[in-house]
C-alpha positions in Angstrom: -3.9 10.3 -2.6 -1.5 12.8 -4.2 -1.2 14.8 -1.0 -0.6 11.7 1.0 2.3 10.6 -1.2 3.8 14.0 -1.1 3.4 14.4 2.7 4.9 11.0 3.4 7.6 11.7 0.8 8.7 15.0 2.3 8.7 13.5 5.8 10.9 10.6 4.6 13.2 13.0 2.7 13.7 15.2 5.7 14.2 12.3 8.1 16.7 10.8 5.7 18.7 14.0 5.5 18.6 14.3 9.3 19.8 10.7 9.7 22.6 11.2 7.2 23.6 14.5 8.8 23.7 12.9 12.3 25.6 9.9 11.0 28.2 12.1 9.3 28.5 14.2 12.5 27.3 17.4 10.9 24.1 17.5 13.1 24.7 17.0 16.8 21.1 17.2 17.8 20.0 15.8 20.2 23.2 15.8 22.1 22.8 12.2 23.4 21.9 10.3 20.2 23.1 6.8 19.2 23.2 7.9 15.6 25.8 10.7 15.9 29.1 9.9 14.1 28.1 6.3 13.2 28.7 5.7 9.5 25.9 3.2 8.9 23.4 6.0 9.6 24.7 7.9 6.6 23.7 5.0 4.4 20.3 4.5 6.2 19.6 8.2 5.8 20.6 8.2 2.1 18.2 5.3 1.4 15.4 6.9 3.4 15.9 10.2 1.5 15.8 8.4 -1.9 12.6 6.6 -0.9 11.1 9.9 0.0 12.1 11.5 -3.3 10.6 8.5 -5.2 7.4 9.0 -3.3 7.3 12.7 -4.1 8.0 12.0 -7.8 5.6 9.0 -8.0 2.6 10.9 -6.6 -0.3 10.3 -9.0 -1.0 13.2 -11.3 -4.2 15.2 -10.8 -5.4 14.9 -14.4 -7.6 11.9 -15.1 -6.6 9.5 -17.8 -8.8 9.6 -20.9 -9.2 7.0 -23.6 -10.2 7.5 -27.1 -13.3 5.8 -28.2 -14.1 4.9 -31.8 -16.5 7.8 -32.1 -13.7 10.2 -31.2 -11.5 8.7 -33.8 -14.1 9.3 -36.5 -14.4 13.0 -35.6 -10.7 13.8 -35.8 -9.8 15.9 -38.8 -7.9 14.1 -41.5 -4.7 15.3 -42.9 
């Protein structure tokens, strides 16, 4: 699951940066693209990049969650 979140997040981040770059006119690839120099694609790209970043950061951690049981609480050293 973690790998899926990261792969989708990286793809969304890169696509968003491409959209924003095309919308701003910095990236003229492909030459005949409807997104080049259209301001709305800067905003769409920014939103897509932020969603990708959130997916990367929200990827579940690898460590399993542990809970303390009553037996564990009794074995802890007292201060």
